[in-house]
PDB file as gemmi writes it, atoms N, CA and C in Angstrom:
CRYST1    1.000    1.000    1.000  90.00  90.00  90.00 P 1                      
ATOM      1  N   MET A   1      -6.008   2.273  -5.182  1.00  0.00           N  
ATOM      2  CA  MET A   1      -5.397   2.828  -6.712  1.00  0.00           C  
ATOM      3  C   MET A   1      -4.948   1.466  -7.216  1.00  0.00           C  
ATOM      4  N   ARG A   2      -4.855   0.370  -6.843  1.00  0.00           N  
ATOM      5  CA  ARG A   2      -4.493  -0.996  -7.708  1.00  0.00           C  
ATOM      6  C   ARG A   2      -5.736  -1.375  -8.030  1.00  0.00           C  
ATOM      7  N   GLY A   3      -6.886  -1.375  -7.267  1.00  0.00           N  
ATOM      8  CA  GLY A   3      -8.257  -1.686  -7.734  1.00  0.00           C  
ATOM      9  C   GLY A   3      -8.994  -1.047  -9.302  1.00  0.00           C  
ATOM     10  N   THR A   4      -8.241   0.842  -9.245  1.00  0.00           N  
ATOM     11  CA  THR A   4      -8.813   1.151 -10.308  1.00  0.00           C  
ATOM     12  C   THR A   4      -7.923   1.237 -11.597  1.00  0.00           C  
ATOM     13  N   LEU A   5      -6.522   0.873 -11.241  1.00  0.00           N  
ATOM     14  CA  LEU A   5      -5.416   0.255 -12.224  1.00  0.00           C  
ATOM     15  C   LEU A   5      -6.134  -1.327 -12.965  1.00  0.00           C  
ATOM     16  N   ALA A   6      -6.784  -1.886 -11.677  1.00  0.00           N  
ATOM     17  CA  ALA A   6      -6.897  -3.523 -12.801  1.00  0.00           C  
ATOM     18  C   ALA A   6      -8.021  -3.299 -13.092  1.00  0.00           C  
ATOM     19  N   ARG A   7      -8.974  -2.386 -12.771  1.00  0.00           N  
ATOM     20  CA  ARG A   7     -10.226  -2.409 -13.619  1.00  0.00           C  
ATOM     21  C   ARG A   7     -10.149  -1.979 -14.858  1.00  0.00           C  
ATOM     22  N   LEU A   8      -8.898  -0.833 -15.009  1.00  0.00           N  
ATOM     23  CA  LEU A   8      -8.181  -0.194 -16.205  1.00  0.00           C  
ATOM     24  C   LEU A   8      -7.859  -1.279 -17.445  1.00  0.00           C  
ATOM     25  N   ALA A   9      -6.842  -2.033 -16.542  1.00  0.00           N  
ATOM     26  CA  ALA A   9      -6.566  -2.966 -17.510  1.00  0.00           C  
ATOM     27  C   ALA A   9      -7.405  -4.204 -18.071  1.00  0.00           C  
ATOM     28  N   LEU A  10      -8.420  -4.617 -17.432  1.00  0.00           N  
ATOM     29  CA  LEU A  10      -9.282  -4.869 -17.461  1.00  0.00           C  
ATOM     30  C   LEU A  10     -10.087  -4.568 -18.494  1.00  0.00           C  
ATOM     31  N   ALA A  11     -10.220  -3.712 -18.388  1.00  0.00           N  
ATOM     32  CA  ALA A  11     -11.135  -2.645 -19.606  1.00  0.00           C  
ATOM     33  C   ALA A  11     -10.445  -2.832 -21.036  1.00  0.00           C  
ATOM     34  N   GLY A  12      -9.363  -2.471 -20.719  1.00  0.00           N  
ATOM     35  CA  GLY A  12      -8.130  -2.453 -22.290  1.00  0.00           C  
ATOM     36  C   GLY A  12      -8.511  -3.535 -22.912  1.00  0.00           C  
ATOM     37  N   ALA A  13      -8.200  -4.959 -21.938  1.00  0.00           N  
ATOM     38  CA  ALA A  13      -8.061  -6.165 -22.375  1.00  0.00           C  
ATOM     39  C   ALA A  13      -9.330  -6.873 -22.606  1.00  0.00           C  
ATOM     40  N   LEU A  14     -10.428  -6.243 -22.287  1.00  0.00           N  
ATOM     41  CA  LEU A  14     -11.644  -6.664 -22.810  1.00  0.00           C  
ATOM     42  C   LEU A  14     -12.031  -6.258 -23.924  1.00  0.00           C  
ATOM     43  N   ALA A  15     -11.464  -4.890 -24.406  1.00  0.00           N  
ATOM     44  CA  ALA A  15     -11.965  -3.940 -25.697  1.00  0.00           C  
ATOM     45  C   ALA A  15     -11.057  -3.959 -26.766  1.00  0.00           C  
ATOM     46  N   LEU A  16      -9.726  -5.207 -26.640  1.00  0.00           N  
ATOM     47  CA  LEU A  16      -8.504  -5.398 -27.684  1.00  0.00           C  
ATOM     48  C   LEU A  16      -9.462  -7.234 -27.645  1.00  0.00           C  
ATOM     49  N   SER A  17      -9.726  -7.913 -27.012  1.00  0.00           N  
ATOM     50  CA  SER A  17     -10.550  -9.005 -27.483  1.00  0.00           C  
ATOM     51  C   SER A  17     -11.514  -8.750 -28.562  1.00  0.00           C  
ATOM     52  N   MET A  18     -12.676  -7.820 -28.480  1.00  0.00           N  
ATOM     53  CA  MET A  18     -13.786  -8.081 -28.550  1.00  0.00           C  
ATOM     54  C   MET A  18     -14.190  -7.205 -30.318  1.00  0.00           C  
ATOM     55  N   THR A  19     -12.818  -6.893 -30.498  1.00  0.00           N  
ATOM     56  CA  THR A  19     -12.619  -6.705 -31.910  1.00  0.00           C  
ATOM     57  C   THR A  19     -13.247  -7.539 -33.384  1.00  0.00           C  
ATOM     58  N   VAL A  20     -13.873  -6.786 -34.057  1.00  0.00           N  
ATOM     59  CA  VAL A  20     -14.374  -7.918 -35.196  1.00  0.00           C  
ATOM     60  C   VAL A  20     -12.883  -8.211 -36.027  1.00  0.00           C  
ATOM     61  N   PRO A  21     -13.129  -9.297 -36.071  1.00  0.00           N  
ATOM     62  CA  PRO A  21     -12.161 -10.491 -36.766  1.00  0.00           C  
ATOM     63  C   PRO A  21     -12.106  -9.568 -38.099  1.00  0.00           C  
ATOM     64  N   GLY A  22     -13.432  -9.376 -39.106  1.00  0.00           N  
ATOM     65  CA  GLY A  22     -13.503  -8.512 -40.371  1.00  0.00           C  
ATOM     66  C   GLY A  22     -12.505  -7.432 -39.883  1.00  0.00           C  
ATOM     67  N   LEU A  23     -12.076  -6.618 -39.213  1.00  0.00           N  
ATOM     68  CA  LEU A  23     -11.360  -5.387 -39.035  1.00  0.00           C  
ATOM     69  C   LEU A  23      -9.574  -5.464 -38.962  1.00  0.00           C  
ATOM     70  N   ALA A  24      -9.458  -6.893 -38.853  1.00  0.00           N  
ATOM     71  CA  ALA A  24      -8.348  -7.248 -37.918  1.00  0.00           C  
ATOM     72  C   ALA A  24      -7.585  -6.846 -39.543  1.00  0.00           C  
ATOM     73  N   ARG A  25      -6.367  -6.790 -39.374  1.00  0.00           N  
ATOM     74  CA  ARG A  25      -5.324  -6.044 -40.307  1.00  0.00           C  
ATOM     75  C   ARG A  25      -3.882  -6.612 -39.928  1.00  0.00           C  
ATOM     76  N   HIS A  26      -2.992  -6.708 -40.709  1.00  0.00           N  
ATOM     77  CA  HIS A  26      -1.864  -6.973 -40.741  1.00  0.00           C  
ATOM     78  C   HIS A  26      -1.059  -6.002 -39.363  1.00  0.00           C  
ATOM     79  N   TRP A  27       0.337  -6.241 -38.822  1.00  0.00           N  
ATOM     80  CA  TRP A  27       0.616  -5.998 -37.516  1.00  0.00           C  
ATOM     81  C   TRP A  27       2.064  -4.845 -38.334  1.00  0.00           C  
ATOM     82  N   HIS A  28       2.077  -3.591 -38.090  1.00  0.00           N  
ATOM     83  CA  HIS A  28       3.048  -2.434 -39.102  1.00  0.00           C  
ATOM     84  C   HIS A  28       4.017  -2.312 -37.446  1.00  0.00           C  
ATOM     85  N   SER A  29       5.488  -1.653 -37.883  1.00  0.00           N  
ATOM     86  CA  SER A  29       6.134  -1.560 -36.813  1.00  0.00           C  
ATOM     87  C   SER A  29       6.037  -0.005 -36.529  1.00  0.00           C  
ATOM     88  N   ASP A  30       4.703   0.890 -37.231  1.00  0.00           N  
ATOM     89  CA  ASP A  30       3.987   1.959 -36.703  1.00  0.00           C  
ATOM     90  C   ASP A  30       3.056   1.593 -35.584  1.00  0.00           C  
ATOM     91  N   ASP A  31       2.661   0.496 -35.493  1.00  0.00           N  
ATOM     92  CA  ASP A  31       1.877   0.547 -34.354  1.00  0.00           C  
ATOM     93  C   ASP A  31       2.388  -0.219 -33.144  1.00  0.00           C  
ATOM     94  N   THR A  32       3.150  -0.703 -33.446  1.00  0.00           N  
ATOM     95  CA  THR A  32       4.459  -1.413 -32.556  1.00  0.00           C  
ATOM     96  C   THR A  32       5.276  -0.063 -31.603  1.00  0.00           C  
ATOM     97  N   ALA A  33       5.299   0.903 -32.430  1.00  0.00           N  
ATOM     98  CA  ALA A  33       6.147   2.304 -31.939  1.00  0.00           C  
ATOM     99  C   ALA A  33       4.955   2.779 -30.828  1.00  0.00           C  
ATOM    100  N   ALA A  34       3.833   3.134 -31.203  1.00  0.00           N  
ATOM    101  CA  ALA A  34       2.503   3.657 -30.742  1.00  0.00           C  
ATOM    102  C   ALA A  34       2.399   2.676 -29.459  1.00  0.00           C  
ATOM    103  N   LEU A  35       1.974   1.211 -29.699  1.00  0.00           N  
ATOM    104  CA  LEU A  35       2.138   0.284 -28.552  1.00  0.00           C  
ATOM    105  C   LEU A  35       2.869   0.902 -27.104  1.00  0.00           C  
ATOM    106  N   VAL A  36       4.177   1.164 -27.852  1.00  0.00           N  
ATOM    107  CA  VAL A  36       5.387   1.038 -26.879  1.00  0.00           C  
ATOM    108  C   VAL A  36       5.218   2.187 -26.293  1.00  0.00           C  
ATOM    109  N   GLY A  37       4.941   3.575 -27.102  1.00  0.00           N  
ATOM    110  CA  GLY A  37       4.540   4.966 -26.402  1.00  0.00           C  
ATOM    111  C   GLY A  37       3.287   5.127 -25.564  1.00  0.00           C  
ATOM    112  N   GLY A  38       2.861   4.433 -26.123  1.00  0.00           N  
ATOM    113  CA  GLY A  38       1.208   4.176 -25.311  1.00  0.00           C  
ATOM    114  C   GLY A  38       1.776   3.465 -23.572  1.00  0.00           C  
ATOM    115  N   LEU A  39       2.475   2.464 -23.885  1.00  0.00           N  
ATOM    116  CA  LEU A  39       2.285   2.057 -22.866  1.00  0.00           C  
ATOM    117  C   LEU A  39       3.312   2.893 -21.508  1.00  0.00           C  
ATOM    118  N   VAL A  40       4.699   3.320 -22.462  1.00  0.00           N  
ATOM    119  CA  VAL A  40       5.756   4.751 -21.421  1.00  0.00           C  
ATOM    120  C   VAL A  40       4.867   5.391 -20.859  1.00  0.00           C  
ATOM    121  N   LEU A  41       3.613   5.870 -21.734  1.00  0.00           N  
ATOM    122  CA  LEU A  41       3.242   7.388 -20.887  1.00  0.00           C  
ATOM    123  C   LEU A  41       1.955   6.428 -19.835  1.00  0.00           C  
ATOM    124  N   GLY A  42       1.482   5.701 -19.869  1.00  0.00           N  
ATOM    125  CA  GLY A  42       0.831   5.186 -19.026  1.00  0.00           C  
ATOM    126  C   GLY A  42       1.619   4.486 -17.801  1.00  0.00           C  
ATOM    127  N   GLY A  43       2.584   4.133 -17.909  1.00  0.00           N  
ATOM    128  CA  GLY A  43       3.396   3.770 -16.829  1.00  0.00           C  
ATOM    129  C   GLY A  43       3.591   5.253 -15.722  1.00  0.00           C  
ATOM    130  N   ILE A  44       4.266   6.333 -16.746  1.00  0.00           N  
ATOM    131  CA  ILE A  44       4.773   7.490 -16.352  1.00  0.00           C  
ATOM    132  C   ILE A  44       3.726   7.745 -15.401  1.00  0.00           C  
ATOM    133  N   ALA A  45       1.919   8.115 -16.265  1.00  0.00           N  
ATOM    134  CA  ALA A  45       0.597   8.512 -15.292  1.00  0.00           C  
ATOM    135  C   ALA A  45       0.613   7.634 -14.284  1.00  0.00           C  
ATOM    136  N   ALA A  46       0.357   6.557 -14.020  1.00  0.00           N  
ATOM    137  CA  ALA A  46       0.196   5.073 -13.263  1.00  0.00           C  
ATOM    138  C   ALA A  46       1.056   5.519 -12.030  1.00  0.00           C  
ATOM    139  N   ALA A  47       2.421   5.308 -11.889  1.00  0.00           N  
ATOM    140  CA  ALA A  47       3.807   5.951 -11.200  1.00  0.00           C  
ATOM    141  C   ALA A  47       3.075   7.866 -10.781  1.00  0.00           C  
ATOM    142  N   ALA A  48       2.896   8.414 -11.083  1.00  0.00           N  
ATOM    143  CA  ALA A  48       2.842  10.100 -10.874  1.00  0.00           C  
ATOM    144  C   ALA A  48       1.580  10.123 -10.321  1.00  0.00           C  
ATOM    145  N   ILE A  49       0.446   9.137 -10.294  1.00  0.00           N  
ATOM    146  CA  ILE A  49      -1.149   9.163  -9.514  1.00  0.00           C  
ATOM    147  C   ILE A  49      -0.593   8.081  -8.396  1.00  0.00           C  
ATOM    148  N   SER A  50       0.438   7.097  -8.226  1.00  0.00           N  
ATOM    149  CA  SER A  50       0.927   6.240  -7.217  1.00  0.00           C  
ATOM    150  C   SER A  50       1.623   7.155  -5.822  1.00  0.00           C  
ATOM    151  N   HIS A  51       2.258   8.180  -6.769  1.00  0.00           N  
ATOM    152  CA  HIS A  51       3.472   8.700  -5.612  1.00  0.00           C  
ATOM    153  C   HIS A  51       2.806  10.221  -5.415  1.00  0.00           C  
ATOM    154  N   ASP A  52       1.636  10.704  -5.902  1.00  0.00           N  
ATOM    155  CA  ASP A  52       0.504  11.579  -5.590  1.00  0.00           C  
ATOM    156  C   ASP A  52       0.888  12.102  -3.961  1.00  0.00           C  
ATOM    157  N   HIS A  53       0.354  11.200  -2.865  1.00  0.00           N  
ATOM    158  CA  HIS A  53       0.417  11.357  -1.608  1.00  0.00           C  
ATOM    159  C   HIS A  53       1.851  11.192  -0.819  1.00  0.00           C  
ATOM    160  N   HIS A  54       2.836  10.919  -1.627  1.00  0.00           N  
ATOM    161  CA  HIS A  54       3.598  11.569  -0.498  1.00  0.00           C  
ATOM    162  C   HIS A  54       4.607  12.558  -0.312  1.00  0.00           C  
ATOM    163  N   HIS A  55       3.725  13.932  -1.149  1.00  0.00           N  
ATOM    164  CA  HIS A  55       4.567  15.374  -0.626  1.00  0.00           C  
ATOM    165  C   HIS A  55       3.370  15.585   0.310  1.00  0.00           C  
ATOM    166  N   ARG A  56       1.999  15.112   1.062  1.00  0.00           N  
ATOM    167  CA  ARG A  56       1.107  15.807   1.670  1.00  0.00           C  
ATOM    168  C   ARG A  56       1.170  15.826   2.468  1.00  0.00           C  
ATOM    169  N   ASP A  57       1.392  14.656   3.721  1.00  0.00           N  
ATOM    170  CA  ASP A  57       1.552  14.455   4.567  1.00  0.00           C  
ATOM    171  C   ASP A  57       2.646  14.659   5.802  1.00  0.00           C  
ATOM    172  N   GLN A  58       3.463  15.346   5.250  1.00  0.00           N  
ATOM    173  CA  GLN A  58       5.139  15.069   5.599  1.00  0.00           C  
ATOM    174  C   GLN A  58       5.200  16.215   7.005  1.00  0.00           C  
ATOM    175  N   TYR A  59       5.634  15.807   8.120  1.00  0.00           N  
ATOM    176  CA  TYR A  59       5.506  16.554   9.630  1.00  0.00           C  
ATOM    177  C   TYR A  59       7.089  17.072   9.324  1.00  0.00           C  
ATOM    178  N   ILE A  60       7.466  18.333   9.940  1.00  0.00           N  
ATOM    179  CA  ILE A  60       8.793  18.989   9.947  1.00  0.00           C  
ATOM    180  C   ILE A  60       8.634  18.738  11.451  1.00  0.00           C  
ATOM    181  N   PRO A  61       9.501  18.103  12.358  1.00  0.00           N  
ATOM    182  CA  PRO A  61       9.493  18.401  14.296  1.00  0.00           C  
ATOM    183  C   PRO A  61       9.801  20.014  14.210  1.00  0.00           C  
ATOM    184  N   PRO A  62       9.688  20.332  15.805  1.00  0.00           N  
ATOM    185  CA  PRO A  62      10.064  21.717  16.110  1.00  0.00           C  
ATOM    186  C   PRO A  62      11.601  21.313  16.514  1.00  0.00           C  
ATOM    187  N   ALA A  63      11.827  22.716  16.506  1.00  0.00           N  
ATOM    188  CA  ALA A  63      13.513  23.140  16.610  1.00  0.00           C  
ATOM    189  C   ALA A  63      13.098  22.634  18.274  1.00  0.00           C  
ATOM    190  N   PRO A  64      14.558  22.006  18.757  1.00  0.00           N  
ATOM    191  CA  PRO A  64      14.573  21.716  20.156  1.00  0.00           C  
ATOM    192  C   PRO A  64      14.539  23.151  20.796  1.00  0.00           C  
ATOM    193  N   ALA A  65      14.174  22.962  22.316  1.00  0.00           N  
ATOM    194  CA  ALA A  65      13.934  24.322  23.033  1.00  0.00           C  
ATOM    195  C   ALA A  65      15.244  24.832  23.213  1.00  0.00           C  
ATOM    196  N   TYR A  66      15.965  24.088  23.647  1.00  0.00           N  
ATOM    197  CA  TYR A  66      17.753  24.020  24.349  1.00  0.00           C  
ATOM    198  C   TYR A  66      18.867  23.449  23.406  1.00  0.00           C  
ATOM    199  N   GLN A  67      19.659  23.347  23.514  1.00  0.00           N  
ATOM    200  CA  GLN A  67      21.219  23.116  22.897  1.00  0.00           C  
ATOM    201  C   GLN A  67      21.266  22.332  24.109  1.00  0.00           C  
ATOM    202  N   PRO A  68      21.597  20.685  23.783  1.00  0.00           N  
ATOM    203  CA  PRO A  68      21.862  19.420  24.654  1.00  0.00           C  
ATOM    204  C   PRO A  68      23.130  20.179  25.385  1.00  0.00           C  
ATOM    205  N   ALA A  69      23.507  19.876  26.553  1.00  0.00           N  
ATOM    206  CA  ALA A  69      25.034  19.883  27.351  1.00  0.00           C  
ATOM    207  C   ALA A  69      25.959  19.174  26.490  1.00  0.00           C  
ATOM    208  N   ALA A  70      27.301  20.080  26.329  1.00  0.00           N  
ATOM    209  CA  ALA A  70      28.261  19.221  25.680  1.00  0.00           C  
ATOM    210  C   ALA A  70      28.442  17.653  26.725  1.00  0.00           C  
ATOM    211  N   PRO A  71      29.306  17.077  25.694  1.00  0.00           N  
ATOM    212  CA  PRO A  71      29.859  15.891  26.745  1.00  0.00           C  
ATOM    213  C   PRO A  71      30.987  16.120  28.180  1.00  0.00           C  
ATOM    214  N   PHE A  72      30.418  15.131  28.795  1.00  0.00           N  
ATOM    215  CA  PHE A  72      31.393  15.205  29.903  1.00  0.00           C  
ATOM    216  C   PHE A  72      31.652  14.147  30.521  1.00  0.00           C  
ATOM    217  N   SER A  73      32.640  14.319  31.631  1.00  0.00           N  
ATOM    218  CA  SER A  73      33.360  12.560  32.149  1.00  0.00           C  
ATOM    219  C   SER A  73      32.782  12.787  33.643  1.00  0.00           C  
ATOM    220  N   PRO A  74      32.004  12.157  34.339  1.00  0.00           N  
ATOM    221  CA  PRO A  74      31.185  11.754  35.694  1.00  0.00           C  
ATOM    222  C   PRO A  74      32.976  11.158  36.363  1.00  0.00           C  
ATOM    223  N   ALA A  75      33.844  10.054  36.010  1.00  0.00           N  
ATOM    224  CA  ALA A  75      34.955   9.498  36.370  1.00  0.00           C  
ATOM    225  C   ALA A  75      35.658   9.019  34.824  1.00  0.00           C  
ATOM    226  N   ARG A  76      37.083   9.313  35.556  1.00  0.00           N  
ATOM    227  CA  ARG A  76      38.154   8.576  34.765  1.00  0.00           C  
ATOM    228  C   ARG A  76      37.631   7.446  34.347  1.00  0.00           C  
ATOM    229  N   GLY A  77      37.990   7.803  32.057  1.00  0.00           N  
ATOM    230  CA  GLY A  77      37.556   6.716  31.446  1.00  0.00           C  
ATOM    231  C   GLY A  77      36.216   6.301  31.330  1.00  0.00           C  
ATOM    232  N   VAL A  78      35.375   7.122  31.460  1.00  0.00           N  
ATOM    233  CA  VAL A  78      33.689   7.664  30.890  1.00  0.00           C  
ATOM    234  C   VAL A  78      33.822   8.751  30.941  1.00  0.00           C  
ATOM    235  N   VAL A  79      32.880   8.562  29.579  1.00  0.00           N  
ATOM    236  CA  VAL A  79      32.587   9.836  28.871  1.00  0.00           C  
ATOM    237  C   VAL A  79      30.744   9.831  28.438  1.00  0.00           C  
ATOM    238  N   CYS A  80      30.615  10.668  28.840  1.00  0.00           N  
ATOM    239  CA  CYS A  80      28.303  10.935  29.056  1.00  0.00           C  
ATOM    240  C   CYS A  80      28.477  12.090  28.009  1.00  0.00           C  
ATOM    241  N   TYR A  81      27.380  11.631  26.690  1.00  0.00           N  
ATOM    242  CA  TYR A  81      27.082  12.388  25.746  1.00  0.00           C  
ATOM    243  C   TYR A  81      25.091  12.830  26.014  1.00  0.00           C  
ATOM    244  N   PRO A  82      25.356  13.699  26.675  1.00  0.00           N  
ATOM    245  CA  PRO A  82      23.311  14.070  26.971  1.00  0.00           C  
ATOM    246  C   PRO A  82      22.997  13.954  25.554  1.00  0.00           C  
ATOM    247  N   ARG A  83      23.345  14.487  24.070  1.00  0.00           N  
ATOM    248  CA  ARG A  83      22.214  14.442  23.304  1.00  0.00           C  
ATOM    249  C   ARG A  83      22.000  13.305  22.947  1.00  0.00           C  
ATOM    250  N   GLU A  84      22.839  12.541  23.404  1.00  0.00           N  
ATOM    251  CA  GLU A  84      22.610  10.597  23.025  1.00  0.00           C  
ATOM    252  C   GLU A  84      21.647  10.285  24.624  1.00  0.00           C  
ATOM    253  N   GLY A  85      22.326  10.718  25.030  1.00  0.00           N  
ATOM    254  CA  GLY A  85      21.540   9.857  26.506  1.00  0.00           C  
ATOM    255  C   GLY A  85      22.355   8.493  26.963  1.00  0.00           C  
ATOM    256  N   ALA A  86      23.667   9.103  26.601  1.00  0.00           N  
ATOM    257  CA  ALA A  86      24.152   7.726  26.720  1.00  0.00           C  
ATOM    258  C   ALA A  86      25.692   8.146  27.154  1.00  0.00           C  
ATOM    259  N   CYS A  87      26.598   6.884  28.008  1.00  0.00           N  
ATOM    260  CA  CYS A  87      27.791   6.581  28.570  1.00  0.00           C  
ATOM    261  C   CYS A  87      28.586   5.818  27.672  1.00  0.00           C  
ATOM    262  N   TYR A  88      29.730   6.192  27.701  1.00  0.00           N  
ATOM    263  CA  TYR A  88      31.230   5.240  26.866  1.00  0.00           C  
ATOM    264  C   TYR A  88      32.055   5.031  27.547  1.00  0.00           C  
ATOM    265  N   ASP A  89      32.812   4.219  27.020  1.00  0.00           N  
ATOM    266  CA  ASP A  89      34.494   3.490  28.038  1.00  0.00           C  
ATOM    267  C   ASP A  89      35.153   4.244  26.665  1.00  0.00           C  
ATOM    268  N   ASN A  90      36.670   4.954  27.370  1.00  0.00           N  
ATOM    269  CA  ASN A  90      37.546   5.562  26.242  1.00  0.00           C  
ATOM    270  C   ASN A  90      37.618   4.815  24.742  1.00  0.00           C  
ATOM    271  N   ASP A  91      37.272   3.353  24.641  1.00  0.00           N  
ATOM    272  CA  ASP A  91      37.606   2.133  23.440  1.00  0.00           C  
ATOM    273  C   ASP A  91      36.221   2.546  22.915  1.00  0.00           C  
ATOM    274  N   GLY A  92      34.937   3.107  23.183  1.00  0.00           N  
ATOM    275  CA  GLY A  92      33.702   3.745  22.697  1.00  0.00           C  
ATOM    276  C   GLY A  92      32.722   2.721  23.076  1.00  0.00           C  
ATOM    277  N   ASP A  93      32.866   1.991  23.860  1.00  0.00           N  
ATOM    278  CA  ASP A  93      31.992   0.809  24.301  1.00  0.00           C  
ATOM    279  C   ASP A  93      30.785   1.647  25.344  1.00  0.00           C  
ATOM    280  N   PHE A  94      29.542   1.020  24.871  1.00  0.00           N  
ATOM    281  CA  PHE A  94      28.515   1.557  25.670  1.00  0.00           C  
ATOM    282  C   PHE A  94      28.928   1.262  27.559  1.00  0.00           C  
ATOM    283  N   LEU A  95      28.104   1.732  28.395  1.00  0.00           N  
ATOM    284  CA  LEU A  95      28.321   1.446  29.679  1.00  0.00           C  
ATOM    285  C   LEU A  95      27.188   1.349  30.249  1.00  0.00           C  
ATOM    286  N   PRO A  96      26.503   0.489  30.277  1.00  0.00           N  
ATOM    287  CA  PRO A  96      24.869   1.129  30.509  1.00  0.00           C  
ATOM    288  C   PRO A  96      24.773   1.282  31.948  1.00  0.00           C  
ATOM    289  N   SER A  97      25.633   0.738  32.944  1.00  0.00           N  
ATOM    290  CA  SER A  97      25.282   0.882  34.420  1.00  0.00           C  
ATOM    291  C   SER A  97      25.863   2.377  34.914  1.00  0.00           C  
ATOM    292  N   TRP A  98      26.667   3.268  33.799  1.00  0.00           N  
ATOM    293  CA  TRP A  98      26.904   4.707  34.040  1.00  0.00           C  
ATOM    294  C   TRP A  98      25.571   5.161  33.287  1.00  0.00           C  
ATOM    295  N   THR A  99      25.143   5.054  32.057  1.00  0.00           N  
ATOM    296  CA  THR A  99      23.989   5.749  31.430  1.00  0.00           C  
ATOM    297  C   THR A  99      22.993   5.526  31.869  1.00  0.00           C  
ATOM    298  N   HIS A 100      22.573   4.326  32.796  1.00  0.00           N  
ATOM    299  CA  HIS A 100      21.564   4.493  34.169  1.00  0.00           C  
ATOM    300  C   HIS A 100      21.413   5.989  35.148  1.00  0.00           C  
ATOM    301  N   ARG A 101      23.242   5.362  35.538  1.00  0.00           N  
ATOM    302  CA  ARG A 101      23.589   6.315  36.421  1.00  0.00           C  
ATOM    303  C   ARG A 101      23.237   8.296  36.593  1.00  0.00           C  
ATOM    304  N   VAL A 102      23.778   8.048  35.535  1.00  0.00           N  
ATOM    305  CA  VAL A 102      23.550   9.517  35.025  1.00  0.00           C  
ATOM    306  C   VAL A 102      22.434   9.963  34.473  1.00  0.00           C  
ATOM    307  N   PHE A 103      21.932   9.059  33.665  1.00  0.00           N  
ATOM    308  CA  PHE A 103      20.487   9.680  32.717  1.00  0.00           C  
ATOM    309  C   PHE A 103      19.676   9.147  33.542  1.00  0.00           C  
TER     310      PHE A 103                                                      
END                                                                             
């Protein structure tokens, strides 16, 4: 995609640089409006083309086969969460030893 845009920009620059000097005329405000409009439309088209592939390959994961069990406490001051597969103390600190023991 970048190569195509680069070639398009190069072709436009070459076409503008090869104008016959006898055909040159004064710049008018209408020319500025047309240039700005063309650049805006070109930018919109380039953005649409570059983001076209984002909607093609979306993966929707399947629903879990079962609901995880409710949180439980294997010992005083320890709470384990099966959904996370982790255990914490009452202050919310992660307990790796209990996590390894339970899960």
